[in-house]
Structure formats: C-alpha cells, structure tokens
VOBA-1610 file (N, C-alpha, C; in pm, whole numbers, padded with zeros to 5 digits, always signed):
BEGIN
Unk+00097-00117+00005Unk-00004+00001+00013Unk+00111+00125+00008Unk+00199+00097+00069Unk+00289+00259+00074Unk+00351+00261-00048Unk+00424+00130-00124Unk+00449+00160-00241Unk+00347+00199-00354Unk+00227+00192-00324Unk+00143+00229-00436Unk+00089+00379-00409Unk+00100+00436-00274Unk+00100+00565-00278Unk+00224+00632-00323Unk+00335+00584-00304Unk+00456+00665-00326Unk+00455+00654-00483Unk+00412+00551-00549Unk+00406+00558-00683Unk+00307+00646-00749Unk+00208+00643-00669Unk+00099+00794-00719Unk+00165+00882-00684Unk+00206+00899-00559Unk+00269+01038-00559Unk+00391+01087-00662Unk+00453+00953-00679Unk+00598+00993-00792Unk+00520+01034-00914Unk+00410+00957-00954Unk+00350+01011-01098Unk+00320+01158-01084Unk+00261+01191-01023Unk+00189+01327-00993Unk+00310+01410-00965Unk+00404+01389-00958Unk+00511+01499-00928Unk+00582+01507-01089Unk+00602+01387-01139Unk+00685+01374-01270Unk+00603+01395-01370Unk+00472+01405-01375Unk+00376+01407-01493Unk+00317+01564-01512Unk+00330+01598-01368Unk+00256+01722-01397Unk+00336+01862-01448Unk+00273+01919-01500Unk+00359+02029-01608Unk+00305+02166-01587Unk+00340+02243-01576Unk+00280+02410-01569Unk+00248+02449-01673Unk+00150+02504-01741Unk+00083+02558-01845Unk+00182+02651-01904Unk+00215+02635-02022Unk+00284+02774-02106Unk+00230+02859-02087Unk+00237+03021-02073Unk+00197+03105-02115Unk+00183+03178-02215Unk+00042+03173-02215Unk+00021+03244-02382Unk+00057+03383-02434Unk+00116+03357-02557Unk+00171+03530-02571Unk+00102+03563-02668Unk+00119+03696-02717Unk+00023+03750-02825Unk+00146+03714-02944Unk+00085+03666-03052Unk+00151+03649-03171Unk+00234+03795-03242Unk+00183+03867-03243Unk+00227+04009-03282Unk+00336+04076-03210Unk+00326+04098-03068Unk+00418+04185-02987Unk+00467+04084-02877Unk+00424+03969-02865Unk+00491+03856-02755Unk+00464+03917-02618Unk+00327+03992-02594Unk+00300+04019-02482Unk+00223+03921-02408Unk+00261+03870-02273Unk+00211+03777-02205Unk+00049+03792-02175Unk-00024+03688-02201Unk-00169+03727-02220Unk-00213+03617-02068Unk-00214+03689-01945Unk-00266+03635-01847Unk-00399+03571-01812Unk-00489+03671-01881Unk-00636+03633-01878Unk-00684+03614-01989Unk-00810+03555-02009Unk-00901+03557-02144Unk-00909+03665-02190Unk-00890+03699-02312Unk-00898+03825-02386Unk-00911+03807-02541Unk-01014+03895-02588Unk-01018+03921-02716Unk-00892+03985-02813Unk-00838+04066-02727Unk-00776+04159-02790Unk-00619+04158-02707Unk-00525+04196-02748Unk-00391+04192-02678Unk-00401+04332-02578Unk-00377+04333-02467Unk-00394+04477-02386Unk-00283+04557-02419Unk-00171+04495-02494Unk-00057+04605-02529Unk-00075+04650-02698Unk-00087+04580-02759Unk-00070+04609-02918Unk-00268+04604-02989Unk-00335+04570-02908Unk-00461+04573-02984Unk-00519+04463-03075Unk-00388+04361-03110Unk-00429+04248-03196Unk-00519+04158-03156Unk-00589+04114-03230Unk-00686+03989-03199Unk-00621+03865-03152Unk-00684+03786-03072Unk-00617+03684-03006Unk-00736+03559-03032Unk-00711+03416-03082Unk-00804+03357-03113Unk-00843+03291-02945Unk-00960+03254-02962Unk-01040+03223-02841Unk-00996+03061-02804Unk-01086+02998-02740Unk-01034+02840-02690Unk-01061+02759-02822Unk-01140+02796-02900Unk-01148+02736-03013Unk-01038+02726-03125Unk-00993+02815-03110Unk-00873+02854-03227Unk-00729+02839-03179Unk-00727+02815-03019Unk-00558+02846-02977Unk-00530+02975-02956Unk-00432+03018-02833Unk-00414+03126-02823Unk-00294+03193-02891Unk-00276+03330-02917Unk-00197+03372-02993Unk-00147+03342-03126Unk-00274+03306-03188Unk-00295+03295-03350Unk-00383+03440-03391Unk-00360+03422-03511Unk-00480+03535-03575Unk-00612+03468-03572Unk-00714+03565-03526Unk-00835+03550-03538Unk-00915+03528-03664Unk-00942+03426-03719Unk-00999+03438-03883Unk-01158+03394-03878Unk-01213+03467-03986Unk-01361+03457-03992Unk-01370+03348-04106Unk-01389+03205-04102Unk-01418+03114-04188Unk-01511+03136-04283Unk-01439+03150-04422Unk-01530+03153-04523Unk-01579+03306-04583Unk-01513+03401-04539Unk-01551+03544-04525Unk-01431+03646-04526Unk-01485+03758-04547Unk-01363+03877-04495Unk-01389+03923-04390Unk-01313+03978-04331Unk-01316+04036-04188Unk-01325+04184-04136Unk-01321+04251-04298Unk-01317+04410-04260Unk-01450+04428-04332Unk-01496+04559-04293Unk-01635+04597-04356Unk-01587+04637-04492Unk-01511+04664-04560Unk-01485+04711-04684Unk-01495+04583-04783Unk-01444+04475-04736Unk-01431+04368-04823Unk-01543+04262-04772Unk-01666+04303-04699Unk-01749+04240-04697Unk-01889+04275-04773Unk-01936+04183-04829Unk-02036+04192-04945Unk-02161+04224-04844Unk-02171+04196-04730Unk-02288+04181-04660Unk-02299+04357-04594Unk-02200+04437-04620Unk-02232+04562-04565Unk-02217+04656-04684Unk-02316+04718-04689Unk-02363+04814-04794Unk-02275+04968-04826Unk-02258+05015-04927Unk-02193+05109-04973Unk-02259+05256-04937Unk-02227+05323-04858Unk-02098+05377-04822Unk-02070+05344-04690Unk-02135+05291-04619Unk-02144+05255-04490Unk-01990+05180-04470Unk-01962+05065-04542Unk-01830+04970-04555Unk-01741+05076-04602Unk-01744+05193-04657Unk-01633+05276-04686Unk-01592+05370-04559Unk-01693+05418-04520Unk-01672+05500-04379Unk-01669+05421-04277Unk-01697+05304-04243Unk-01640+05225-04118Unk-01495+05194-04146Unk-01473+05153-04274Unk-01330+05108-04277Unk-01232+05233-04259Unk-01274+05338-04331Unk-01198+05468-04322Unk-01147+05507-04175Unk-01301+05503-04101Unk-01281+05548-03964Unk-01181+05441-03878Unk-01196+05307-03926Unk-01146+05218-03818Unk-00964+05242-03840Unk-00947+05262-03972Unk-00809+05295-04009Unk-00721+05388-03932Unk-00834+05475-03904Unk-00752+05599-03871Unk-00748+05644-03712Unk-00854+05541-03643Unk-00861+05541-03517Unk-00813+05429-03441Unk-00810+05296-03503Unk-00784+05184-03428Unk-00678+05073-03551Unk-00606+05147-03617Unk-00518+05069-03713Unk-00476+04912-03664Unk-00419+04908-03550Unk-00367+04800-03505Unk-00485+04647-03513Unk-00579+04695-03451Unk-00697+04606-03456Unk-00730+04583-03595Unk-00725+04691-03685Unk-00794+04668-03835Unk-00687+04581-03889Unk-00588+04615-03901Unk-00438+04524-03981Unk-00452+04383-03903Unk-00471+04368-03782Unk-00471+04234-03724Unk-00587+04155-03788Unk-00710+04208-03848Unk-00813+04132-03887Unk-00820+04120-04006Unk-00724+04189-04104Unk-00724+04211-04237Unk-00692+04084-04283Unk-00770+04030-04387Unk-00701+03895-04468Unk-00614+03912-04597Unk-00512+03847-04576Unk-00416+03891-04661Unk-00408+03795-04781Unk-00479+03683-04796Unk-00458+03580-04925Unk-00575+03626-04978Unk-00667+03722-05023Unk-00744+03758-05117Unk-00735+03822-05237Unk-00837+03845-05324Unk-00773+03937-05459Unk-00768+04083-05412Unk-00664+04171-05501Unk-00642+04304-05467Unk-00746+04388-05495Unk-00831+04379-05547Unk-00945+04446-05633Unk-00991+04572-05508Unk-01060+04491-05405Unk-01128+04606-05324Unk-01014+04688-05256Unk-00908+04610-05238Unk-00800+04716-05155Unk-00761+04855-05248Unk-00764+04789-05370Unk-00723+04886-05505Unk-00823+04990-05533Unk-00952+04957-05525Unk-01073+05032-05510Unk-01051+05143-05420Unk-01051+05085-05296Unk-01016+05195-05145Unk-00920+05273-05204Unk-00823+05212-05236Unk-00697+05328-05270Unk-00739+05430-05345Unk-00780+05418-05483Unk-00825+05499-05579Unk-00960+05583-05553Unk-01044+05549-05444Unk-01150+05646-05388Unk-01086+05759-05290Unk-01003+05680-05221Unk-00913+05779-05115Unk-00836+05905-05180Unk-00763+05858-05282Unk-00699+05939-05385Unk-00781+06050-05459Unk-00861+06009-05515Unk-00969+06090-05596Unk-01051+06173-05511Unk-01101+06137-05380Unk-01122+06221-05261Unk-01022+06333-05231Unk-00885+06288-05237Unk-00805+06404-05179Unk-00748+06482-05317Unk-00788+06446-05410Unk-00761+06547-05531Unk-00903+06652-05530Unk-00983+06566-05533Unk-01115+06669-05534Unk-01093+06792-05420Unk-01052+06742-05313Unk-01069+06829-05185Unk-00945+06927-05246Unk-00816+06872-05297Unk-00732+06953-05345Unk-00774+07087-05452Unk-00831+07045-05544Unk-00928+07102-05662Unk-01003+07234-05567Unk-01071+07193-05490Unk-01150+07293-05416Unk-01064+07382-05337Unk-00994+07337-05268Unk-00884+07427-05189Unk-00790+07560-05294Unk-00748+07461-05404Unk-00671+07545-05522Unk-00784+07658-05585Unk-00889+07592-05599Unk-00985+07722-05663Unk-01027+07845-05573Unk-01009+07797-05430Unk-01056+07882-05339Unk-00924+08007-05294Unk-00792+07924-05286Unk-00696+07981-05240Unk-00605+08024-05342Unk-00632+07944-05455Unk-00509+07980-05558Unk-00408+07876-05526Unk-00342+07896-05698Unk-00211+07790-05677Unk-00101+07825-05566Unk-00035+07764-05492Unk+00092+07758-05416Unk+00175+07864-05534Unk+00257+07961-05487Unk+00319+08023-05549Unk+00430+07935-05609Unk+00497+07834-05503Unk+00634+07723-05568Unk+00569+07692-05701Unk+00424+07629-05683Unk+00391+07519-05810Unk+00367+07623-05934Unk+00332+07751-05885Unk+00321+07839-06016Unk+00424+07889-06096Unk+00514+07892-06009Unk+00676+07908-06076Unk+00729+07801-06148Unk+00683+07659-06099Unk+00740+07540-06124Unk+00661+07542-06270Unk+00539+07542-06279Unk+00464+07550-06414Unk+00547+07628-06511Unk+00546+07768-06455Unk+00569+07867-06564Unk+00705+07828-06620Unk+00798+07752-06558Unk+00924+07734-06610Unk+00902+07652-06738Unk+00820+07576-06782Unk+00811+07485-06874Unk+00698+07546-07001Unk+00784+07537-07097Unk+00720+07617-07217Unk+00614+07517-07279Unk+00515+07522-07276Unk+00419+07418-07312Unk+00334+07480-07465Unk+00364+07589-07474Unk+00311+07650-07575Unk+00170+07694-07562Unk+00140+07716-07442Unk+00014+07799-07416Unk+00004+07803-07259Unk-00090+07925-07247Unk-00080+07997-07113Unk-00204+07915-07051Unk-00186+07881-06935Unk-00266+07784-06836Unk-00329+07877-06731Unk-00437+07884-06699Unk-00531+07960-06581Unk-00495+07874-06459Unk-00516+07938-06398Unk-00534+07875-06243Unk-00626+07745-06258Unk-00771+07793-06327Unk-00862+07655-06299Unk-00824+07550-06370Unk-00722+07594-06490Unk-00690+07482-06583Unk-00582+07391-06509Unk-00493+07476-06418Unk-00380+07411-06391Unk-00459+07315-06256Unk-00537+07348-06218Unk-00645+07276-06101Unk-00688+07146-06146Unk-00765+07185-06287Unk-00835+07064-06339Unk-00720+06948-06378Unk-00636+06996-06453Unk-00525+06920-06482Unk-00446+06828-06356Unk-00437+06898-06252Unk-00375+06838-06144Unk-00490+06737-06102Unk-00613+06752-06113Unk-00716+06659-06032Unk-00722+06546-06119Unk-00715+06541-06262Unk-00682+06441-06386Unk-00584+06353-06322Unk-00443+06409-06328Unk-00336+06362-06339Unk-00296+06296-06206Unk-00363+06351-06069Unk-00310+06287-05949Unk-00348+06128-05932Unk-00465+06093-05974Unk-00490+05954-05942Unk-00389+05842-06020Unk-00358+05931-06157Unk-00274+05778-06233Unk-00124+05790-06156Unk-00080+05935-06128Unk+00059+05937-06072Unk+00070+05854-05958Unk-00059+05837-05854Unk-00045+05779-05732Unk-00063+05638-05744Unk-00139+05597-05844Unk-00109+05414-05886Unk+00018+05386-05927Unk+00033+05444-05983Unk+00213+05425-06053Unk+00300+05415-05938Unk+00258+05537-05833Unk+00353+05545-05717Unk+00301+05408-05618Unk+00187+05352-05612Unk+00180+05243-05537Unk+00241+05113-05595Unk+00232+05112-05732Unk+00323+04987-05776Unk+00479+04996-05737Unk+00543+05104-05750Unk+00688+05137-05723Unk+00703+05109-05580Unk+00633+05177-05482Unk+00659+05153-05341Unk+00594+05014-05278Unk+00514+04945-05384Unk+00520+04788-05335Unk+00639+04705-05382Unk+00669+04755-05468Unk+00801+04673-05508Unk+00951+04694-05433Unk+00944+04834-05395Unk+01052+04874-05346Unk+01050+04845-05192Unk+00929+04854-05115Unk+00907+04810-04982Unk+00919+04664-04968Unk+00844+04586-05067Unk+00869+04418-05038Unk+01008+04372-05078Unk+01068+04424-05151Unk+01246+04396-05165Unk+01283+04391-05032Unk+01250+04524-04937Unk+01318+04516-04845Unk+01254+04414-04728Unk+01154+04394-04733Unk+01083+04293-04647Unk+01138+04169-04672Unk+01181+04120-04811Unk+01215+04009-04820Unk+01367+03991-04793Unk+01420+04106-04752Unk+01586+04097-04704Unk+01580+04087-04578Unk+01456+04122-04477Unk+01452+04140-04370Unk+01384+04020-04278Unk+01267+03995-04363Unk+01166+03899-04299Unk+01185+03743-04367Unk+01222+03638-04285Unk+01246+03532-04361Unk+01118+03459-04404Unk+01029+03439-04292Unk+00900+03385-04348Unk+00790+03512-04353Unk+00782+03514-04499Unk+00703+03626-04525Unk+00572+03605-04613Unk+00505+03699-04647Unk+00384+03659-04749Unk+00407+03731-04845Unk+00349+03748-04965Unk+00370+03752-05098Unk+00369+03913-05086Unk+00408+03999-05205Unk+00391+04114-05242Unk+00276+04156-05230Unk+00147+04084-05266Unk+00031+04114-05262Unk-00004+04183-05110Unk+00023+04097-05008Unk+00021+04138-04871Unk+00051+04318-04835Unk+00165+04315-04901Unk+00247+04435-04902Unk+00177+04542-04964Unk+00136+04509-05072Unk+00006+04599-05182Unk-00113+04645-05077Unk-00136+04505-05006Unk-00283+04569-04947Unk-00267+04653-04841Unk-00151+04641-04765Unk-00123+04740-04674Unk-00126+04878-04740Unk-00053+04904-04829Unk-00029+05036-04884Unk-00178+05093-04922Unk-00223+05000-04967Unk-00360+05027-05021Unk-00465+05108-04914Unk-00442+05027-04796Unk-00515+05090-04675Unk-00443+05192-04598Unk-00338+05202-04613Unk-00244+05286-04516Unk-00263+05433-04586Unk-00325+05439-04680Unk-00332+05575-04770Unk-00455+05635-04707Unk-00531+05599-04614Unk-00654+05651-04557Unk-00672+05817-04523Unk-00486+05840-04465Unk-00520+05981-04409Unk-00468+06079-04495Unk-00459+06048-04595Unk-00390+06117-04742Unk-00460+06258-04766Unk-00601+06224-04744Unk-00674+06375-04786Unk-00622+06465-04670Unk-00564+06451-04561Unk-00523+06580-04471Unk-00409+06651-04542Unk-00359+06576-04657Unk-00247+06631-04708Unk-00277+06808-04757Unk-00430+06821-04803Unk-00508+06916-04876Unk-00496+07069-04800Unk-00454+07011-04620Unk-00483+07166-04522Unk-00332+07210-04561Unk-00357+07324-04574Unk-00198+07408-04592Unk-00138+07423-04460Unk-00008+07407-04477Unk+00120+07400-04413Unk+00157+07290-04358Unk+00049+07231-04233Unk+00092+07143-04167Unk+00051+07001-04225Unk-00073+07010-04305Unk-00133+06902-04395Unk-00026+06783-04471Unk+00046+06853-04529Unk+00130+06744-04608Unk+00219+06649-04510Unk+00271+06741-04417Unk+00406+06648-04302Unk+00296+06571-04214Unk+00189+06616-04150Unk+00088+06549-04077Unk+00035+06401-04160Unk+00037+06426-04260Unk-00020+06305-04372Unk+00058+06207-04377Unk+00168+06251-04442Unk+00317+06170-04469Unk+00368+06092-04347Unk+00342+06154-04225Unk+00400+06069-04097Unk+00313+05958-04050Unk+00182+06018-04074Unk+00064+05908-04025Unk+00048+05811-04133Unk+00079+05814-04273Unk+00089+05698-04340Unk+00178+05606-04301Unk+00305+05671-04283Unk+00441+05579-04274Unk+00410+05503-04144Unk+00385+05570-04027Unk+00334+05493-03912Unk+00235+05385-03936Unk+00133+05413-04040Unk+00007+05311-04080Unk+00069+05189-04161Unk+00166+05224-04241Unk+00237+05098-04323Unk+00340+05020-04243Unk+00391+05053-04142Unk+00474+04996-04052Unk+00402+04904-03976Unk+00280+04957-03912Unk+00174+04847-03831Unk+00140+04728-03933Unk+00106+04784-04034Unk+00034+04710-04155Unk+00137+04575-04176Unk+00251+04617-04236Unk+00363+04546-04246Unk+00379+04463-04166Unk+00363+04481-04010Unk+00414+04392-03902Unk+00315+04279-03894Unk+00179+04312-03921Unk+00067+04198-03917Unk+00067+04126-04055Unk+00097+04206-04183Unk+00082+04137-04272Unk+00204+04004-04311Unk+00342+04059-04258Unk+00441+03938-04272Unk+00472+03897-04132Unk+00377+03886-04033Unk+00433+03861-03926Unk+00555+03879-03840Unk+00580+03982-03863Unk+00717+04038-03814Unk+00695+04116-03689Unk+00838+04187-03661Unk+00831+04273-03537Unk+00821+04392-03584Unk+00762+04476-03507Unk+00756+04623-03522Unk+00902+04691-03586Unk+01007+04621-03538Unk+01149+04707-03582Unk+01177+04671-03708Unk+01152+04520-03769Unk+01167+04504-03906Unk+01096+04555-03989Unk+00960+04568-03963Unk+00869+04653-04047Unk+00910+04803-04063Unk+00937+04878-03976Unk+00999+05007-03938Unk+01108+05012-04061Unk+01215+04934-04026Unk+01322+04907-04135Unk+01297+04881-04279Unk+01201+04802-04301Unk+01160+04766-04449Unk+01126+04926-04504Unk+01052+04992-04435Unk+00989+05132-04473Unk+01096+05227-04478Unk+01151+05252-04368Unk+01240+05369-04341Unk+01371+05367-04400Unk+01422+05252-04441Unk+01541+05238-04512Unk+01542+05299-04656Unk+01460+05232-04745Unk+01422+05278-04838Unk+01412+05436-04881Unk+01315+05502-04786Unk+01301+05630-04773Unk+01398+05711-04737Unk+01512+05652-04644Unk+01625+05761-04621Unk+01728+05718-04746Unk+01749+05619-04827Unk+01802+05591-04967Unk+01743+05737-05022Unk+01626+05705-05071Unk+01588+05781-05149Unk+01598+05961-05121Unk+01589+05960-04971Unk+01641+06131-04966Unk+01781+06141-04964Unk+01879+06052-04972Unk+01986+06064-04978Unk+02028+06095-05140Unk+01951+06006-05212Unk+01969+06049-05328Unk+01932+06185-05390Unk+01830+06216-05358Unk+01745+06343-05390Unk+01870+06451-05333Unk+01944+06423-05228Unk+02020+06552-05147Unk+02160+06531-05245Unk+02198+06426-05276Unk+02355+06406-05379Unk+02319+06468-05524Unk+02166+06467-05581Unk+02139+06510-05683Unk+02129+06673-05708Unk+02077+06739-05570Unk+02084+06868-05575Unk+02225+06944-05528Unk+02302+06840-05452Unk+02453+06915-05451Unk+02497+06906-05607Unk+02527+06792-05638Unk+02547+06789-05815Unk+02506+06912-05868Unk+02371+06909-05876Unk+02340+07034-05954Unk+02371+07173-05896Unk+02381+07186-05803Unk+02476+07304-05738Unk+02593+07333-05757Unk+02658+07204-05770Unk+02809+07220-05791Unk+02828+07260-05960Unk+02732+07226-06051Unk+02741+07237-06184Unk+02705+07393-06206Unk+02596+07433-06120Unk+02559+07593-06148Unk+02691+07666-06134Unk+02743+07632-06000Unk+02864+07709-05948Unk+02987+07711-06079Unk+02981+07609-06103Unk+03108+07584-06246Unk+03058+07646-06356Unk+02964+07664-06383Unk+02891+07717-06504Unk+02926+07858-06485Unk+02887+07940-06404Unk+02884+08071-06310Unk+03013+08131-06320Unk+03122+08052-06288Unk+03248+08096-06267Unk+03320+08169-06400Unk+03392+08264-06408Unk+03461+08301-06528Unk+03555+08206-06569Unk+03588+08203-06697Unk+03689+08117-06723Unk+03813+08199-06752
//
C-alpha cells in the first residue's frame, strides 16, 4: 500500500507540467487572462476554439467592412476609413492577406480621388501655391494655363500618378521586406497594406501642416500593417519602410548637391 501511494505521488510529481504562458503572436505580450484583444498592441487573439496567440480568422469570408459584401456602400467605406484612422492595430490584425487586391485598390483609388477633389476645391478657393505656379511657368508648353486649368489638370493626373507610385512603392518596400523577414507573405500582402494605409492622405490638402502630418501618419500605418501582414516585429517592419525612404532622400540630396556644383562651375569666369 505504501509503495502504491509512493508511486502515485511520484507519478503526480513527474507527470505534472506547468501550462505555457500564452503570448500575443504579434508583440509577444504575455496574456494572463482570457481576452479577445492583446492589451498591449490591440491585435486579436483566437479564443479557446482556435488556440491562443494566433490570428483570429472568420471562416469563409472577409473580416473587414470594406471587403464584406454584406455591408452596403457607403457604410463599408466610412467604417473602414474610420477604423484605419482610429484603431489601425485592430484593423490590420483582422485584415485577410490572401484575398484578391481588387477591393483594396478600389479603396486606394477612392481615397486619392477624394484627396484630389478636395485639393481642387482648396486650389480654386486659395489659388495655386507660389512655388507650384513658378514650377509650371518654367515649362514652355506652348499655351498659357489659367489657375482653373492647372487645378483641373492636377485633379485628373493625380490618381494615375499615385497608382504608379503604389506599384513602385510595393516593389521597393517588398524588396526590403524580403531581405529582412524570412517567413513572409507575398507582395500582394504588402500592396494590400499600402492601399489601406493611404487613408490619411486627404489631410494633405490642409495648408502648411497637412502634407507633413499626412506623410507621417501614412508611414506609421504602413509599418503597423507590414508587421501584421508579414508576421514580423515592429522594428523590422519599420526598417523595411524607413531604409528605402532614407536612401531616396540621400539620392535627392546628392542630386541637388551635384546640380548646385554644376551651376557654380558654369557661373565661374573662364
């Protein structure tokens, strides 16, 4: 009897294991209590059915309003726009990254056209900025362009320019993602993030501070989105965005220095 008790006691000691502390798959925060969202980064965590620390997926359908056919327009647009601006971590953590890009690109087009229209209104009210007017006046296009004509031309050209910028940015940023993140998703996931991160772009029409605030906000959203899209750390996502930006600014600076040096050499007497 004593040996049986000792064996049972020994079995209880040897077989018992402490349960592993569940952690958030996005930021590594220890989840001490049952919760739908990580208290640190706001990312969704799966419940008991799906296992802790994994992305919560809705089977058989999209999990954001803009990509949900059951949510009518424009409610799906307004909800998505507002959630990106106010709760980006929650939004990107629920974003499906394996679906077609038609809806994200349509969202991108709507946002940039809205921003172009607002810019047209501001330009019509306040006039063309002096710097832009001088830049346009430096090109001899064979005809005089009024303020209204320049504003309309800018309105129609902007969406095409920004679509081209979307393609270039997707290629460049995903190249750095490929160098920094081993287990990454496809370039489609990067493009999807860039499409939704453009939400603050209309703020750029506000004179003076608007362009700077919009640029910083979009950059932060891209970093947060890449973190969830490629299941990496915030630091690596930030590096994938900021390194190419730094290199681009460095090239622009070198170009300006070269132009300035050439102008000085031309202006010197022989």
